[in-house]
N, C-alpha and C positions, 0 to 999 in steps of 0.2 A: 504494500500500500504506500501511498505517498501523501505529502501534506498538501494536500488535500487529500491521510495515512491510516493506520489501523491500530491495533490493540494489543494488549497483553496481560496475561495474568500468569502468575506462577504462584502456586502455593502448595500447600499440601495438607493432606490429612496428616494427623499426628500418627506416625508409624512406630511400631515397636518391633524389635527383632524377635523372630520366632525362636522357640526353645530347641527346635529340631536341628540336627547337624546339617551343614551344607552338603550338597551332593558332590561327588567326585567329578573331575573334568569329563570323564567318559559319560557319566550320568547327566551332566549339564548339556553336553552335545545331544544326548538322547531326548532330554526335556525340550530343547529348542526344536528339534525335528518334530516331536509329538505335538507341541503347542502350535507350530506353524501348520501342521496338517489339520488340527482342530479349527484353526482360524480359517483355513481354506474351506472347510465344511460350512462354517458359519457364514462366510462371504457368499457362498452359493445359496445357502438357505435364506439369507436376508434378501436376496433378489426376488424371492416369492412373497415378500411382505409389503404391505402398504403401511404408511405412517404419516403423521402430521408433523410438520417442521416449522418452528418459529425462530428466525434469526434476527437479532437486533444489535445494533452498534450505536452507542450514544457518546456524544461529546459532552464533557462535564465541566462546569465551572469549579474553581477551587472550593467553593462551598458544597459541592456535590449536586447542585442543580443542573439538570439536563438543558443544554443550550442548542443541541442539534441531534437528529436521529435518522438512521437508516434502518429500515425494517422490511423484511419479506416473509410472508406467511404462505406456505405452500403445502399441498398434499402430494405425496408420492403414490401414484395410483397405476392401475392398468386400464388401457383404453379398450374399446370394443373389439379390437383385433388381438387383445391379450398382450400388448406391448407395454412395458413399464415406462412411465413418463412422469414428469413433474408438472402439476397444475398449480399455477400461482393463484392463491385465494385473495391475497391483499398485498399490495406493494405501493404504499403511499410515496409521494414525491419526497426524495431525500432532503432533509434540512441541514445536513452536515455542511459546515462552511470552512473548516480547517483541515479536514482529512478527506481523502479520496480513495475508494477501493479500486485496486488494480485487478486485472485478470488473474494474477497469481494469488491474490487474497481470496478471490471467489473460488479458485481451484482448491486452495487449502480448506476452505469451509466445506467444500463438497467431498473431498477425498482424503485430506491429510488429518484434519481434526478428528473425524471418526476413524482413526487409523486402524487398519487391519493388516497384520503381518502374516501373509500366507506362504506356503511352500514355494510358490513361484516367485515371490518377492525376496526370499531369503538371500539369494546370491547378490542382491544389490546392497546389502547392509553388513556392517560390522556389528556384532552383537557380543556384549561383555556381561558376564554374570556379576551382579553386585552383592547378592546375598538374599537371605530370607527376611521378610518383613510381614507385618500384619496391617491390613487396612480394616479398621474396626476389628471384627473377629475373623476376617478372612485371611487365612494363611496364603502368602504369595511368594513367588520368586520375582526378584527385581532384576531387570536387564537394562543396560545402557545400549541405545540403538543409534547408529548414524550411518549415512550412505557411504559406500566405498568410494564412489565418484559421482559427480553430478553431470548430467547431460543437458544441453540446452533444451528449453521447452518442457522439462520434466520437473515435477515437484516431489519432494521427499520429506520424510519425518526425521527429526533429530531430537532425541530426548530420552526419557525413561518410560518403560512399560512395566506394569505389575501383572503377573500371570498367576491366576488361581492355581494353587498347588494340587487341587483335587480335580477340577474340570479342565485344567491346562488351556485356559482362554484368558485373553487380556481383560482385566476388569477396570483398569485405569491407565491413562497415558498422560504424560506431562512433557511438553517440549514445544517445538515450533516447526513450521514449514520451512524448508530450505531448498535451494537450487542454485542456478546461475544468477548471482545478484546483479541487479541493475543499479546504475549510479543513483545514489541518494535514496535507495529503497532499503527497508529493513522489515523483518517479519516478527510478529509478536509471539510470545509464549502463550500457551493455553493449557488447560486441563480438561480432559474428557473422561467422564464417568460412565460406566456401563452398569446395567442391571440384568439379572436373569429373568427374562420375560416369559419364556415358554417352557421353563423347566429343563431346558437343554442348552440353549445358547445365551451368551451375554451380549446384549444389544446396547449401543450408545444411546444414552438418554439425556445427557446434559454436558454442554461445553461452556466454559467460562474463561474470560480474559479480562484483566483489570490492571490498568497501568497509567503512568504518566509518560507520555511520549515526548522525547527531547529533540527539538529542532533547532537549527542555528538561530532562528528569529524568536522562538518562543517555545514554551512547553505546553502540551495539550494532554489533559487527563481524559481517558476514555474507559468505557466498559462495553464488553461484548458478551452476549449470552446466546446460546443455541439450545433449543429444547426439541427433542425427538419424542413424540408421544403417539399413543393409540396404535401401537403395532398390531397388525391383523394379517393373518396369513391369507393370501389370495385364494379364493375358492373354498375356504373353510366355512363350516356351518356355524361356528361360534367365534366371537371376537376375543382377542387377547389385548387387554388395555394396559396402559402405562400404570405401574404400581400395583397391578393385580397380584394375588397370591399365586404361587406355582406349586407343583407337586413336591418339590424339594426346596423349600424356601431357604434363602440365605440372606444374611444381613447385607444391605446395600451400602456402598461406600458413603461416608458422610460428605457434606458439602464443605468446600474449603473455608478456612477461618482466618487466613492471613494473606496479605498481598505482597507481590514483588513487581517491580517495574521492569519495562523493557522498551527498546526504541521502536520507531516506526519508520516510515518512508517519507522522504521529502519530495515535494513537487519541483 
């Protein structure tokens, strides 16, 4: 994004080291392969779900009052031909005056912020085991992830993912979109939380970014949120809704409780 730029939050759930011993290097490699395969299953399964998405970015005054807003509300649905598509429900005229979303920002919102690390994507990334942690009561393996190289026109995730040590799926990611940087552009950090919606897969349900963006001329405080709600399997006879109970309920990750800043992009 540029100025007229975007957003960032970083924070974290309070995490505590799990009591269990760390896996061996060979076990870590096996865990990575298994969770990537599980993520590939999830990515394929998510393509058969509809859902409601609300994305919002606000420019904030030092007092916290919103002075500008960009918002898009859309439904991810299937058309009469059975093709998955995005139907924009509401997209008011943007009132942002200091920041401007770039195509890279929109691509990050679409594919990087709800990050899925599949078997096919593994060769693109360097993955380093960080240790065992707990997000609320969920035992997790934490991994640092960054691209091995960046190709022009491609967007990548760089940050940390937390993988449920039982389901072997990502339950939280924290980082930023990255790629070939354009002059005066920078990309914000974000946190994306997942919930177990259908008793089998963990779906992205909430992304947040919160930062003061530093430009040569001035600083701009912003806030971004994305909510993914009302997941429903296409063709199913009953709906699966955001926050509903599942057959094997698990405690969902808590919302972040502290903020960190990051830069954005200048026009």
